[in-house]
N, C-alpha and C positions, 0 to 999 in steps of 0.2 A: 132415663137416658136409653134410647134403643140401640143396639149393638148387632149387626148383622154379620154372621160368619158364613164364609165362603170356603168350600173344599171342592175344587175343581179337577176331575180326572180327565183322562184323554177322551172320554166320551160320556162324561157325566158331570152334573154339578149336584153336591149335597150342600144344604145351607140350613142355618138355624137362626132365628131372630130371639135375641133376649132383651129383656127389659133390667136394668140394672136399679135395684132397690136396695134393700138390706144384702140380699144375694142377688145371683143372676137368674131371674125367672124366665122360663123358655115360652115365648109366646106362639112360635109356629115352626114346623119341621118342613123342609121343601127337598124333593129329590127328582131330578131329571136324568134318566137313564136311556142311553142310545142315541146320543147326539150325533147327527149326521148319518144316522142309519134308518132303513124303512121302519123298524119297530123302535118307536121312541115313546117313553111313559113318563108321565108326570104323577107325582103323589105328593100331595100336600096335607098336612095335618095341623090344626089350631085346636082351641078349645070349643069353637063353634061349628068348625068345618073340618070334613073329611072328604078330599077329592082324589080320584083316580082317573086319570084320562090319557087316552093317546094323542100325542101331539106331536107335529112335524116342526123339529127343531134343528136348523141346518149348522148352527155353530154355538160358540158359547156366548157371543154378544146377544144372539136370539134367546138363549136360555137365561140370561139375566134380565132381559126385557121381560120374558114371560114370568119369573119369579116376582119382579116388582109388579108387574100387573096384577099377579094373583094376590099379592099381600095388600094392595088398594081394593081390589074388587071384593074381595072378603071382608073387607073393614078391619083387618089386622093393623093396618096404618092408615091414617087419614090423609097423609102427605108424604112425599118422598122426603121432604125435609125432616121428618120424625127420626129418621136413621142419621144419627150423629157419626158412627164408626162402622167401617167395614173392616173386619178382620179376616186375613186372607192366609190359608194353610199354604206354605210355600215348602216343596219337600227337601230342596238341596240349596243350603247357603253357604256351602263349602266352608273353607277357613275363615272367610270374609265376615261372617255373621254368627256372633255368639249370643246375641240378643234380637227381640223383635226389635223392627224399625219403620219408621214413618216411610211410605213410598215416595219417591220422587223419581226423575228421568234417570238419575245416576244409579240408584237401586233397581230400576227396570233393566237397565244396561247390564248391570250385574248378574242379575238372575237369568238373563238371556245367556249370557256367557257361560254360566253353569249348567245350561241344558245339556251339554255334552255327558255330564256325569249323572243326569237322571232325564234321558230322552223320551221317557213316557210320561213325565210328571211335570218337569218345569215349564214346558212350552204352554200346556193347558193351564196351569197355575197363571201364566203370564197374560192368557188370552181373558180370563177372568178378571183380572186385576185391570188390564186395560178397558174391557167394557165397563166395570164398576167406575173408573176414573171418569168414563165418557158420561154415563148415565146418572151417576149419584156425585156430581161433581163438588157438592159442599162438603160431604163427608170425609174425615180422615180416613186415608187408606193405609191399613198396617199389615205389614208382612211378618208372619210368625213361622219360624222354619224349623222341620223336622229334626234338622241336625245341629241345631243350636244347643240344646241341652248336653250334647256328648263332647263339646268342645272344651270341658274340664279335663278330658281323658289325657293322661301323660303319654310321652311320646313311646314310651315302651309298651303302652297298650294300643296305639294306633298305627304304628308302623309295621310294614311287612318286611319278610326278609329277602327283600328284593335289593339290587344295587341302589343305593341312597339317590343317585341322580334321577331315579324315576319317581321317586317323591317330590324332589327339588324343582325339577323341570316340567313334570307331568301330572302333579298333585294325586299321585296314586297313594292312598292310605286308607285306613279305616275311618269312616264317617259315622256311621252308626244312624238309626232311623228310629221312627215312632217317639221321638223326643218328647212331644206334648203330652203323651199318654204317660209315658215314665214319670215325668216331672209331676203330673196330677197325682197319680196313685202314690207316689213315694211322699209327696208333701202331706197327703192325707194321712198316712200311717205314721209320719213324724208328729202331726197334731194328736194323733190318737194316744201316742206312746209318751209323748211329752219328756222325750230324753235328747241329749245332744251327741254328736259323733256316732249317729247310728249306722250301722253296717246293714244296708238292705239290698236283697237281689229282688228285682221286679222282672216278671215273666209276662210279656205280652203274647199271648199264643192265641192266632186265630187263623184267618186266610193268609196273613202275614204275620210272622212270629219273630219276637227278639226278645233277648234276655239282657238286663243290664244290671250292673252292680254299682252300687253308689255309698258314699260315706258322707256324713252329714247333708245329705241332700243333692250331693254333686255326682255326676257320672264318673265313673273312673275306668270301666270297661263295658263293652257291649258285643253282641253275637254278630250281628249284621255290620257289613265291611264297608268295601268301596262302593257296593251296591247292595241292595235289599235281598240279594240272592243268598249270601252266606248265613251261617247258623243252623239251628234245627230244621229238620223239613216241615214244609208248611202246606197250605191247602194245595198248590199245583207247583210250588217250587221246590227244587231237589234240598235246599241247605248247602252245607259244607260237604264238598267232594274232592278227591285226589285231583289237582288240576291236570295231571297227565292224562286223565280219562278224556277230557276233550282233545287233546292231541290224538289220542287212540280212536276216537269217534272220526276225526277228520281223516286220519292215515288209513285205517283199517275199514271203517264203515263208508268212507267218502261223503260224510256228511258235510254240507256247507254250513258257514258261520250263522245263517239265518236259521236254518234247521236245528242246529245244537241250541241256539237262544231259545226256540220254541220248545224244544225238548225240556231244558233246565227250568225254564220260567212258567210254562203252562201245561205240561205233560207229567210232570214229577210230583214229588211230595206225597202227600196222603192219596191223591188221585191214582198216581201212576204204581206207587207202592202196594196199595192195598187192590187195586184193579176193582174197586167197588165205587167210590165217590170220594171227592175232595171234601165232603162234609163230615164231620166226625159223627154225627147222630145217625147216619147212613151206615157207618162203619160199627157203631156201637150197637145197632140194632142185629147186625151180622154175628157180632162178638157175643150177644147173649144166646145166639143160636149155635155157638162153638165153632164159628167159621174160621179155619186156621189162619187164613191170610188176615182176616179182621183181628184176631188175636195178636198176630205178629205186628201188625201195624200200631197197635196201641202200646205194646211192650217196647217196640223201637222208639216211639215218640217220647216215651215216658223215660226211657233208657238215656236218649239224648239231653232231655231237659236235665235230668238228675247228673249228667257229666259237668253241664254248665254250672249247676249249683255247687257241686265239690270242687270244681276249679276256682271259680271265683270267691268261695269260702277260704280256700286256701291262699288265695292271692291277696285278699284283704285281712287275712290272719284273725278271721273269726267272723260271726254272722249274727245279727239280732233278730232279722225278720226277712220272711219270704212274702212276696205279694204275686198272688195270680190275677191277671186282668186279661180282657180281650174275649171275643166272643166264645171261643173254644174253651179257655181257661176258667171263665167264670161259670160254666155249666158243667163240664166234664170231671166230676168228682173221681173218677176211677182214674184218670189221667193224673190227677193230683197226688191221689193216694199212691199210685206206682212209683211217682217221681219222688216223693218224699220218704219213701220206704228205704231208699237208698242212703239216707242221711240219719238213719236210727242210731249209728254208732256216734254221731254228733250230739245226740241228746234230743233229737226231732221226734215228736209223736203227736199224731193228729188225732183229734176227737173224731170217731167214724161217723155218728150221727151227725155233728155239725157240719162235717165235710159234706156229707151226702145231703143235707139240707141246703148246701151252699150259703151258709152263714157268713157273716162278716169275718169272724175271728174263729178258725177251723182248728187250731192247734190245742192240744189237751192242756190243761192248768199245770201239770208237771213238765212239759215241753221246754228245754232250754232255748229254743228257737220259735217265735211266734210265726204263725202262718195265716195271712188273711186272704180274703177273696175281696176284691174291690173293684166294682164296675168303673170302668174307664169313662172319662167324660172330656174327649179332646176339644170338642166345641166350646165347652165352658171355659176351658183352660186358655183356648185363643182369644175368647171373649176378655177375659181377666187379663191376660198380657196386653191386648190391644188397647185396653181402657187405661191401663198404666202408662203406656207410650202416650197416648193422647192427652191425659193429664200433664205429662212432662212439657208438652208443647202448648 
């Protein structure tokens, strides 16, 4: 059975095609970047083909058409009917969806309503859904929500200290994101440790970063909030700041909301703080040259991660394992080392060689807390969840 996974951004489509045998075997990887822009690129990789082309793609429907055409022309599939399931990453499911769901007109309407909570993501997700329903009518269309995994958080974790009416009337609360990534790596470690009621903190650190605490595989708290802006500093996002800074920028610097949004989401984080790059590899190159700002950037990010590790350990009254995942955390051994050093009094000890080699288990044999590096696989998780929903119907 072939399962197509679609992750549509505002100007991009990322996709993977899987074949379900004993496991989910990846058959092809597809990426269109720059939809609606002058510079639009198509990258396609399969076992037999490696394609990189400039293509004019006006919208997401054209992007899906190009994807299907490429799958056919490369012989990856013989017929569109080979695709039995399409799993769609949908960023925001609000409080409505705590599980993946088969997409119908009612679900589309709800995702559209939730666009106000994720204006950069849900509309793009919807465009891809509508295109797939039109072009691959026979396939089961399944929505897998980034926010769903975090719907197990208790009220004390997801509510803000605002008047309660803003939650009841306007849905202002912590939602959390990267749910499919956290679910995948947490379940992987639970299988490795073969224990029940494990207390695990998963750190998805990349261009977007979130840290989640979980008990027995269920999310109990997470660092991203009402939007993906909250938490540790990220590639270009500021992470958590004093909200009054926004008022100060408006009053004293006369900045308009659009300019502040641009500042916090696209000009801050590693990029603005280091004044070197949003890419940790560039910052680390300067760090090795003893550049003061690079040193401070790595120290600050590591410190922020450590604060969440400590806070969540206290909130869960214990900790069995830490997971590092995401583009930055899977590679940046020096960030892992510095962040974990703050928990030495809790009995955490890394194996320096294993950490520098980015092995799967990087904690020392004597460490009271296990530390893992688990590459995330959100596409596989979406394929797996989509198949489960399909089989129920």
